[in-house]
Structures are given as structure tokens and as C-alpha cells.
C-alpha positions in Angstrom: -11.7 14.4 3.9 -8.4 12.5 4.4 -7.3 9.1 5.7 -8.9 8.5 9.4 -7.6 5.6 11.6 -10.0 4.6 14.5 -11.0 1.2 16.0 -14.6 0.2 15.1 -16.9 -2.5 14.9 -18.3 -3.2 11.4 -21.9 -3.4 11.5 -23.1 -3.5 7.7 -20.8 -4.3 4.5 -22.0 -3.8 0.9 -20.4 -4.1 -2.3 -20.5 -0.9 -4.7 -19.2 -1.9 -8.1 -16.2 -4.2 -8.7 -13.5 -2.8 -6.3 -15.2 -0.6 -3.5 -17.2 -1.2 -0.4 -19.6 0.7 1.7 -19.1 -0.1 5.4 -21.4 1.1 8.3 -19.3 1.2 11.4 -19.6 1.9 15.2 -16.7 3.8 16.8 -15.7 4.1 20.5 -17.5 7.3 21.0 -20.7 5.5 20.0 -21.1 7.4 16.7 -22.3 5.6 13.7 -20.5 6.2 10.7 -20.9 5.3 6.9 -17.7 5.0 5.2 -16.6 4.2 1.5 -13.6 1.9 1.3 -11.9 2.4 -2.0 -10.2 -0.5 -3.9 -10.6 -2.6 -0.9 -11.4 -6.0 -3.0 -8.5 -7.4 -4.6 -8.3 -8.7 -7.9 -7.3 -12.4 -8.4 
């Protein structure tokens, strides 16, 4: 799976480790998707 661009509403966000996030999103076609966002939390 590659990069996917879509508009969505984030329903839930949870941290996975130090740098990653797990997102549960609702897309325009009313499907609920669970995505992993790699390296989304920035270091200070």
C-alpha cells in the first residue's frame, strides 16, 4: 500500500511507541478506516 490522500474526520488518535500514531478516520464515502501514521510525532 502506498500513500493515500483523502479528506477525512479523525475519530480516534492513539500513540504507538515514540514516533508513530494510529488513527481511526471517517472518509467521505462513510467508511471507517484505521491508518498508521509513521514518524508523525516530531522530536524536540
